[in-house]
C-alpha positions as CSV (number, residue, x, y, z in Angstrom):
1,M,6.4,-21.8,-10.0
2,S,6.5,-23.5,-6.7
3,E,9.9,-23.7,-7.1
4,R,11.8,-21.9,-9.7
5,T,15.2,-22.3,-9.0
6,L,16.5,-23.2,-12.5
7,S,20.4,-23.3,-12.4
8,K,20.8,-27.1,-11.7
9,R,19.7,-28.8,-14.9
10,G,19.5,-32.0,-12.5
11,Q,16.1,-30.8,-10.8
12,K,13.7,-32.7,-12.5
13,S,11.9,-33.1,-9.5
14,L,11.1,-29.4,-9.0
15,P,8.1,-28.0,-11.3
16,A,10.8,-25.4,-12.9
17,G,13.4,-27.5,-13.3
18,Q,11.2,-29.9,-15.2
19,L,10.6,-26.8,-17.8
20,F,14.0,-26.3,-17.6
21,E,15.2,-29.8,-19.5
22,K,11.9,-29.4,-21.5
23,F,13.8,-26.5,-22.9
24,F,16.8,-27.8,-23.4
25,E,15.4,-30.6,-25.4
26,L,14.0,-28.0,-28.4
27,N,15.7,-27.9,-31.6
28,I,17.0,-24.0,-31.9
29,T,17.0,-23.3,-35.6
30,R,18.5,-20.9,-37.9
31,D,14.9,-19.4,-38.8
32,L,14.5,-18.9,-34.8
33,L,17.8,-16.2,-34.9
34,T,15.8,-13.7,-37.2
35,Y,12.7,-11.6,-36.6
36,G,10.3,-14.7,-37.1
37,D,6.3,-14.1,-38.4
38,G,6.3,-10.3,-36.8
39,P,6.0,-7.7,-33.8
40,F,2.7,-9.5,-32.6
41,G,3.5,-13.2,-32.3
42,S,3.8,-16.2,-34.3
43,R,1.4,-18.1,-36.0
44,S,2.0,-21.3,-34.7
45,L,2.4,-20.1,-31.1
46,R,-1.2,-18.0,-31.4
47,T,-2.1,-21.4,-32.4
48,A,-0.6,-23.5,-29.5
49,L,-2.5,-20.5,-26.9
50,S,-5.9,-20.8,-28.7
51,S,-5.8,-24.4,-28.2
52,F,-5.0,-23.9,-24.7
53,F,-7.2,-21.5,-24.0
54,N,-9.8,-23.3,-25.3
55,D,-8.5,-26.6,-23.5
56,Y,-8.0,-25.2,-19.6
57,F,-10.1,-21.9,-20.0
58,N,-13.8,-23.2,-20.6
59,P,-14.5,-20.6,-23.2
60,V,-17.9,-19.9,-23.6
61,E,-17.0,-19.5,-27.5
62,K,-14.0,-21.4,-29.2
63,V,-10.7,-19.0,-29.3
64,L,-9.2,-18.2,-32.2
65,P,-5.4,-17.4,-32.9
66,E,-6.6,-13.9,-34.9
67,H,-8.1,-13.1,-31.3
68,L,-5.1,-13.1,-30.0
69,L,-1.5,-10.6,-30.1
70,V,1.6,-11.6,-28.7
71,A,4.1,-9.3,-26.3
72,G,7.4,-8.9,-24.4
73,G,5.6,-10.0,-21.5
74,V,2.5,-8.7,-20.0
75,T,3.7,-5.5,-18.5
76,S,4.2,-4.8,-22.3
77,I,0.6,-5.8,-22.9
78,I,-1.2,-4.1,-20.4
79,D,1.3,-0.9,-21.6
80,L,-0.2,-1.5,-25.1
81,I,-3.4,-1.7,-23.8
82,C,-4.2,1.5,-22.2
83,F,-2.0,3.1,-25.1
84,A,-5.0,2.1,-27.2
85,V,-7.9,2.4,-24.8
86,A,-7.2,5.2,-22.8
87,D,-6.3,9.0,-23.6
88,E,-3.2,10.7,-21.8
89,G,-5.1,11.5,-18.2
90,D,-8.2,9.2,-18.1
91,G,-8.5,7.3,-15.6
92,I,-8.0,2.8,-15.2
93,L,-9.9,1.2,-12.0
94,I,-7.9,-1.1,-9.7
95,G,-9.6,-2.4,-6.5
96,R,-7.1,-2.1,-3.9
97,P,-5.1,-3.8,-2.2
98,L,-2.9,-4.2,-5.8
99,Y,-0.4,-5.5,-8.0
100,T,2.7,-2.5,-7.8
101,S,3.2,-2.7,-11.5
102,F,-0.4,-1.8,-12.4
103,A,0.8,1.8,-11.1
104,N,4.3,1.9,-14.1
105,D,2.1,-0.3,-16.4
106,V,-0.9,2.3,-17.1
107,K,0.7,5.4,-16.3
108,S,4.4,5.2,-18.0
109,R,3.9,5.5,-22.0
110,A,0.0,5.4,-21.9
111,G,-0.4,8.4,-19.5
112,A,-3.4,7.1,-18.1
113,V,-4.2,8.0,-14.6
114,L,-4.1,4.7,-11.8
115,C,-7.3,5.2,-9.9
116,P,-6.9,2.7,-6.8
117,V,-10.4,2.1,-5.7
118,S,-10.6,1.4,-1.7
119,S,-12.9,-1.2,-0.1
120,G,-14.5,1.1,2.8
121,G,-14.3,-2.6,5.0
122,R,-16.3,-4.6,2.5
123,D,-14.8,-7.8,1.1
124,P,-12.2,-7.1,-1.7
125,M,-14.1,-10.0,-3.4
126,S,-17.0,-9.6,-4.0
127,E,-20.1,-8.2,-5.1
128,E,-20.2,-5.5,-2.5
129,M,-16.7,-3.9,-4.2
130,V,-18.8,-2.9,-7.3
131,E,-20.4,-0.7,-5.3
132,M,-17.2,1.2,-4.3
133,F,-15.7,1.3,-8.2
134,E,-19.0,3.1,-8.8
135,K,-18.7,6.0,-6.4
136,E,-15.0,6.2,-7.1
137,L,-16.1,6.7,-10.8
138,V,-18.2,9.2,-9.9
139,K,-15.6,10.8,-7.6
140,R,-13.2,10.9,-10.8
141,E,-15.5,12.2,-13.3
142,K,-16.1,15.2,-11.2
143,E,-12.5,15.7,-11.0
144,G,-12.2,15.8,-14.6
145,I,-10.6,12.5,-15.3
146,R,-12.4,10.2,-17.7
147,V,-12.8,6.4,-16.5
148,R,-11.9,4.2,-19.3
149,A,-11.5,0.2,-18.3
150,I,-11.0,-1.5,-15.0
151,I,-8.3,-3.8,-14.2
152,L,-9.1,-7.3,-11.9
153,A,-5.8,-9.6,-11.2
154,S,-8.4,-12.4,-11.3
155,P,-6.8,-14.4,-9.2
156,H,-5.8,-11.2,-7.6
157,N,-2.5,-10.5,-6.3
158,P,-1.7,-10.2,-3.5
159,L,-4.5,-11.4,-2.2
160,G,-4.5,-14.8,-3.4
161,K,-7.9,-15.4,-4.0
162,C,-10.3,-16.1,-7.0
163,Y,-13.4,-13.9,-7.5
164,S,-16.7,-16.1,-8.0
165,A,-18.5,-15.9,-11.2
166,E,-21.0,-13.6,-9.7
167,T,-18.7,-10.9,-8.6
168,L,-17.5,-11.1,-12.1
169,K,-20.9,-10.6,-13.7
170,A,-21.3,-7.6,-11.4
171,Y,-18.2,-6.0,-13.0
172,M,-19.7,-6.6,-16.4
173,R,-23.0,-5.3,-15.4
174,F,-20.8,-1.8,-14.0
175,C,-18.6,-1.7,-17.4
176,Q,-21.7,-2.1,-19.5
177,R,-23.5,1.0,-17.9
178,H,-20.4,3.3,-18.1
179,N,-19.5,2.0,-21.6
180,I,-15.8,1.0,-19.8
181,H,-13.4,-1.5,-20.8
182,F,-13.0,-5.2,-18.5
183,I,-9.6,-6.0,-18.5
184,S,-9.1,-9.6,-16.6
185,D,-5.4,-10.4,-15.8
186,E,-5.0,-13.9,-15.6
187,V,-1.9,-14.3,-15.1
188,Y,-2.3,-17.1,-12.2
189,A,-5.0,-19.1,-14.1
190,M,-3.3,-22.3,-14.0
191,S,-1.8,-22.0,-10.2
192,I,-4.8,-22.8,-7.8
193,Y,-4.5,-25.2,-5.6
194,R,-5.7,-27.1,-2.4
195,T,-5.5,-27.7,0.9
196,P,-8.1,-28.8,4.3
197,S,-7.9,-25.0,5.2
198,N,-9.2,-23.3,1.7
199,A,-11.5,-26.7,0.9
200,S,-14.1,-23.9,-0.1
201,A,-12.3,-21.6,-1.4
202,V,-14.0,-19.6,-4.2
203,P,-12.7,-21.9,-7.4
204,F,-11.1,-19.9,-10.2
205,T,-13.6,-18.4,-13.3
206,S,-12.3,-17.0,-16.3
207,V,-14.1,-14.5,-17.7
208,L,-13.8,-16.3,-20.9
209,A,-16.3,-19.2,-19.2
210,I,-19.2,-16.7,-18.4
211,D,-22.0,-16.3,-21.1
212,T,-22.1,-12.3,-21.6
213,S,-25.6,-12.2,-22.9
214,N,-27.5,-9.5,-21.4
215,L,-24.3,-8.4,-19.3
216,I,-21.9,-6.4,-21.7
217,D,-21.1,-5.8,-24.6
218,A,-18.6,-8.3,-25.5
219,S,-16.5,-6.0,-27.5
220,L,-15.6,-4.6,-24.0
221,I,-13.7,-7.5,-22.6
222,H,-9.9,-8.2,-22.8
223,V,-8.1,-11.2,-21.2
224,L,-4.4,-11.4,-20.3
225,Y,-1.8,-14.1,-19.9
226,G,1.6,-14.5,-19.8
227,M,4.4,-17.0,-19.2
228,S,5.7,-15.6,-16.2
229,K,3.4,-17.4,-13.1
230,D,2.1,-20.5,-14.0
231,F,5.3,-21.3,-16.7
232,S,7.5,-20.3,-14.2
233,S,9.6,-18.1,-16.5
234,N,9.5,-14.6,-16.3
235,G,12.3,-13.9,-17.2
236,L,11.6,-15.2,-21.3
237,R,8.8,-11.9,-21.2
238,A,6.0,-13.2,-22.9
239,G,2.6,-12.3,-22.6
240,V,-0.7,-12.3,-24.6
241,L,-4.1,-10.2,-25.6
242,L,-7.4,-12.4,-26.4
243,S,-10.0,-10.2,-27.4
244,Q,-12.6,-12.0,-29.0
245,H,-15.0,-9.7,-29.7
246,N,-13.2,-6.8,-30.6
247,P,-10.8,-6.8,-33.7
248,S,-10.1,-3.3,-33.5
249,V,-8.1,-3.6,-30.4
250,P,-5.5,-5.8,-32.0
251,R,-5.3,-4.0,-34.5
252,A,-4.5,-1.1,-32.8
253,L,-1.6,-2.9,-30.8
254,K,-0.2,-4.1,-34.0
255,S,0.6,-0.4,-35.3
256,I,2.8,-0.4,-32.1
257,A,4.0,-3.8,-31.1
258,L,7.4,-2.8,-32.7
259,F,8.2,-1.7,-29.2
260,S,7.0,-5.1,-27.1
261,W,8.4,-7.5,-30.2
262,P,8.6,-11.1,-28.4
263,A,11.6,-13.0,-29.1
264,S,11.4,-16.1,-31.4
265,V,13.5,-18.3,-29.4
266,T,10.9,-17.2,-26.2
267,Q,7.8,-18.0,-28.4
268,H,9.0,-21.6,-30.2
269,C,9.7,-22.5,-26.2
270,W,6.4,-21.2,-25.2
271,T,5.1,-23.4,-27.8
272,A,6.9,-26.1,-27.3
273,L,5.4,-26.5,-23.8
274,L,1.7,-25.7,-24.9
275,N,2.0,-28.5,-27.5
276,D,3.0,-31.2,-25.3
277,R,-0.6,-31.6,-23.4
278,A,0.8,-35.2,-21.4
279,F,3.4,-32.7,-19.8
280,L,1.4,-29.7,-18.9
281,D,-0.8,-31.4,-17.3
282,A,1.9,-33.3,-15.5
283,Y,3.1,-30.4,-14.5
284,F,0.6,-27.9,-13.4
285,A,-0.8,-30.9,-11.1
286,E,2.6,-31.1,-9.7
287,N,3.0,-27.0,-9.4
288,S,-0.4,-27.1,-7.5
289,A,0.8,-29.9,-5.1
290,R,3.8,-28.2,-3.6
291,L,1.9,-24.9,-4.1
292,A,-0.4,-26.2,-1.6
293,V,1.9,-27.4,0.8
294,A,4.2,-24.5,0.6
295,Y,1.0,-22.5,1.6
296,A,0.2,-25.0,4.5
297,R,4.1,-24.6,5.6
298,V,3.6,-20.7,5.6
299,T,0.6,-20.3,7.0
300,G,0.9,-22.9,10.1
301,F,4.2,-20.1,11.0
302,L,2.1,-17.4,10.6
303,Q,-0.4,-18.9,13.5
304,E,2.6,-20.1,15.7
305,Q,3.8,-16.2,15.3
306,G,0.5,-15.0,16.1
307,V,0.2,-13.2,12.8
308,R,-3.2,-13.0,11.3
309,W,-3.4,-13.6,7.5
310,V,-6.2,-13.1,4.7
311,E,-7.5,-16.7,5.2
312,G,-9.0,-18.8,2.0
313,S,-6.3,-18.0,-0.3
314,N,-6.3,-20.5,-3.5
315,A,-4.1,-19.3,-6.0
316,G,-1.1,-17.7,-6.9
317,F,2.0,-17.8,-5.0
318,F,1.5,-15.3,-1.9
319,V,-0.3,-15.0,1.8
320,W,-1.5,-11.4,2.3
321,A,-0.5,-11.2,6.1
322,D,-1.5,-8.8,9.1
323,F,1.4,-8.1,11.4
324,R,0.0,-4.8,13.7
325,G,-0.5,-7.5,16.6
326,V,3.3,-8.0,16.6
327,L,4.3,-4.5,15.8
328,G,1.9,-3.1,18.4
329,G,0.8,-0.5,16.5
330,D,-2.5,1.6,16.4
331,V,-4.9,1.3,12.8
332,F,-4.2,3.4,9.8
333,A,-5.5,4.2,7.1
334,L,-3.6,4.5,3.7
335,V,-6.1,7.4,1.3
336,G,-5.4,9.0,-1.8
337,G,-4.9,8.5,-5.2
338,D,-3.2,8.4,-8.3
339,G,-0.3,6.9,-6.4
340,E,-0.1,9.5,-3.9
341,Q,0.0,7.4,-0.4
342,Q,-1.0,10.2,1.9
343,Q,-1.7,8.7,5.6
344,Q,-4.4,9.4,8.0
345,Q,-5.1,8.0,11.5
346,V,-8.6,6.6,11.9
347,E,-8.3,4.8,14.8
348,T,-6.2,5.5,18.0
349,E,-8.2,3.0,20.2
350,T,-4.8,0.9,21.3
351,E,-1.3,1.7,23.1
352,A,1.2,3.8,20.7
353,V,3.4,2.8,18.1
354,A,7.1,2.3,19.3
355,V,9.5,3.3,16.2
356,G,13.4,2.9,16.2
357,R,13.8,2.1,20.5
358,P,10.8,1.5,23.0
359,S,11.0,4.5,24.5
360,Q,10.6,6.6,20.9
361,V,6.9,6.2,20.8
362,Y,4.6,7.9,17.9
363,R,1.0,8.4,17.4
364,T,0.5,10.0,14.0
365,S,0.2,8.3,10.8
366,R,3.1,9.4,9.5
367,K,5.1,7.3,12.1
368,A,3.0,4.5,11.7
369,K,4.9,4.5,8.2
370,A,7.9,4.9,10.0
371,R,7.1,2.0,12.0
372,D,6.7,-0.3,9.0
373,D,9.9,1.1,6.8
374,W,11.6,0.3,10.6
375,F,10.3,-3.4,10.5
376,F,10.8,-3.7,6.6
377,A,14.3,-2.4,7.6
378,K,15.2,-5.1,10.2
379,M,13.8,-7.8,7.9
380,V,16.4,-6.7,5.2
381,R,19.3,-6.4,7.4
382,A,18.1,-10.3,8.6
383,K,18.6,-10.9,4.3
384,V,14.5,-11.9,4.2
385,F,12.6,-9.8,1.7
386,V,8.6,-9.9,2.4
387,A,7.3,-7.2,0.6
388,S,5.6,-4.3,2.4
389,G,2.2,-3.3,1.8
390,D,2.9,0.0,0.6
391,A,4.1,-1.4,-2.4
392,F,0.4,-2.4,-2.9
393,F,-1.7,0.6,-2.2
394,A,-2.9,-0.8,1.1
395,E,-5.4,0.2,3.2
396,E,-3.8,0.0,6.0
397,H,-0.7,-0.5,7.7
398,G,1.2,-3.5,8.7
399,W,0.0,-5.5,5.6
400,Y,3.3,-7.4,4.0
401,R,2.9,-10.0,1.1
402,V,4.6,-13.3,2.2
403,S,5.9,-15.1,-1.1
404,F,6.3,-18.9,-0.8
405,S,6.9,-20.2,-4.3
406,V,10.5,-20.8,-3.7
407,P,12.6,-24.1,-3.2
408,T,11.5,-25.6,0.3
409,E,15.2,-25.3,1.9
410,V,15.1,-21.6,1.0
411,L,11.3,-21.2,2.2
412,E,12.6,-23.1,5.9
413,L,15.4,-20.3,5.6
414,G,13.1,-17.4,4.6
415,L,10.7,-18.6,8.1
416,E,13.4,-18.9,10.4
417,R,15.1,-15.6,9.5
418,L,11.9,-14.2,10.2
419,R,11.0,-15.9,13.2
420,G,14.1,-14.1,14.2
421,V,13.0,-10.5,12.9
422,L,9.8,-10.9,15.2
423,E,11.5,-12.1,18.0
424,E,13.6,-9.2,18.0
425,V,10.6,-6.6,17.5
426,R,8.6,-8.5,20.1
427,R,12.0,-7.9,22.4
428,E,12.0,-4.4,21.2
429,I,8.7,-3.1,22.1
430,G,7.2,-5.7,23.9
431,T,4.2,-7.3,22.2
432,P,3.8,-11.2,23.2
433,L,3.4,-13.6,21.5
434,R,-0.1,-14.2,21.0
């Protein structure tokens, strides 16, 4: 997905353009305009997906078509599995920062309670984070919320990092202790890249590749994957749930899969891609190479601008960047759960925040939020979109997710516009270029 523009059929040199051309080669027959094999995935797609998992995810045990259920996107899959494993009011633990859509995915129909887990200064990707999950679970259960599952974005969104095998094992032991489900969202599994700056980054490990003996009841493990990210096709809406050792979960989901029925044409497109391994290998290699170039360009820009970022990212399409140095503000924490982001000031050592104009200064956490809104509004007016940390349940104000999986000319235009915004902010606030 490092080049997502699909509007021109001639863009064969771009990974997404190659996919577009591939789709045009497909033979769309009359049967693809019907209901197909039913609402939970065609046999041909589930067979192709099982082979894909076996070849690329290094599973300890062979994945079979009957382990899989296909729906209209990973959002639908999360909705379905939360509906199956949780009752209304039950909790789902997810570490912060977290992918913004999880909030709606777990709550809208299933009625589950999103329980964001703060890091407390720990590395969110480390084994130490499991201790914070323990504390959050105890806290929620004291509040009368029964925790039923954790969701890990693996690789992580928005941090762009991979969990080590040892960290994944620590989460498995945690889930086993409390008899809760381990849901691993692995939609960026094939979007891994390498640059000189991240050569020592933790590689991707699927939970499928871990021997769960003496770690966890394997029936508690579920893997999510989809077409949106690695296959540059978020408009086609196709996601898959893999439950190797718990046939009751796919069976339960089939009873409600009618509401998230994947289109037959979409399934045909994905099946064709999965069955062409020569094409896939070339596509994934080129995609990874282009992601690496784009990552290097964005981090180089941030360094020029004196903006810090979470270093060592090697997965996904984004950088988690800290703009507080440019904004000149205090450090503020975001506390609260269930999506209610209440602000609390935790440090006031630096100068007050200027919001709106330099003479208008604030020291409260509410005004720190206003400062971020002010900065975001400037970017929108400059026609450059950088997602605010608020949307990702960030623990501190001033963090933003900078996405780079766009054509090179679009990326350069966006960075130039962002440069103009940062220059304007520095003039108004008086923060120097560091």
